[in-house]
C-alpha positions in Angstrom: 133.2 188.7 45.7 133.0 191.8 47.9 134.5 195.2 47.1 137.0 194.4 49.9 138.7 191.9 47.6 138.2 194.0 44.4 141.2 194.6 42.0 140.8 198.3 42.6 143.3 200.0 44.9 141.9 201.6 48.0 143.3 204.5 50.0 144.4 203.7 53.6 143.0 206.1 56.2 144.0 206.6 59.8 141.3 204.2 61.0 142.6 201.4 58.7 146.2 202.1 59.7 145.4 201.7 63.4 143.0 198.8 63.2 143.7 195.3 64.4 145.1 193.2 61.5 146.0 189.6 61.8 145.8 189.8 65.6 148.1 192.8 65.9 146.6 195.9 67.6 147.3 199.4 66.5 147.9 198.6 62.9 151.0 196.6 63.8 150.4 194.1 60.9 148.8 196.5 58.3 151.6 195.7 56.0 152.2 194.4 52.4 152.3 190.6 52.4 154.9 190.7 49.7 157.5 193.3 50.7 156.5 194.1 54.3 155.8 197.8 53.7 153.9 199.3 56.7 151.0 201.4 55.4 150.4 205.0 56.5 147.4 207.1 55.8 147.1 208.0 52.1 148.9 204.9 50.8 147.1 202.8 48.2 146.5 199.1 48.9 144.3 196.1 47.9 143.5 192.8 49.5 144.2 189.9 47.3 141.7 187.0 47.7 143.5 183.7 48.1 141.3 181.9 50.6 140.3 179.5 47.9 143.9 178.3 47.3 145.0 175.4 49.5 148.1 176.2 51.6 148.1 179.9 50.4 148.2 181.2 53.9 145.2 183.6 53.8 144.5 186.8 51.7 147.4 189.2 51.8 147.3 193.0 51.8 149.2 194.3 48.8 150.9 197.7 48.4 150.7 199.7 45.2 154.3 198.8 44.1 153.8 195.1 44.6 150.4 195.3 43.0 152.0 196.6 39.8 153.9 193.2 39.4 151.0 191.8 37.4 147.3 191.0 37.3 145.3 189.2 39.9 146.2 185.6 38.8 149.9 186.4 38.6 149.9 187.9 42.1 148.0 184.8 43.4 150.7 182.6 41.9 153.4 184.7 43.4 151.7 184.6 46.8 151.4 180.8 46.6 155.1 180.5 45.7 156.0 182.8 48.6 154.0 180.7 51.1 155.5 177.4 49.7 159.0 178.7 50.5 158.0 179.6 54.1 156.6 176.2 55.0 158.5 173.6 57.0 159.0 170.2 55.3 156.4 167.7 56.2 
């Protein structure tokens, strides 16, 4: 797995905060997938790899506060649960 998905927190810089994320120009969607916090330069974040989980909705960006909720597997479970509540019944 690449460093992009490592468990280590990274520091957001101006380039990251203004990049196109999830189709939104100008950093519009450079936000925590759990709490919605919009990152600014200097904030710590990580990208949680969930692309191997069916119906997990992609790999979320996670802020430092939400990252402190648990280890990688716990966060993956929380993300899967969050996505399950956001889905329409089939």
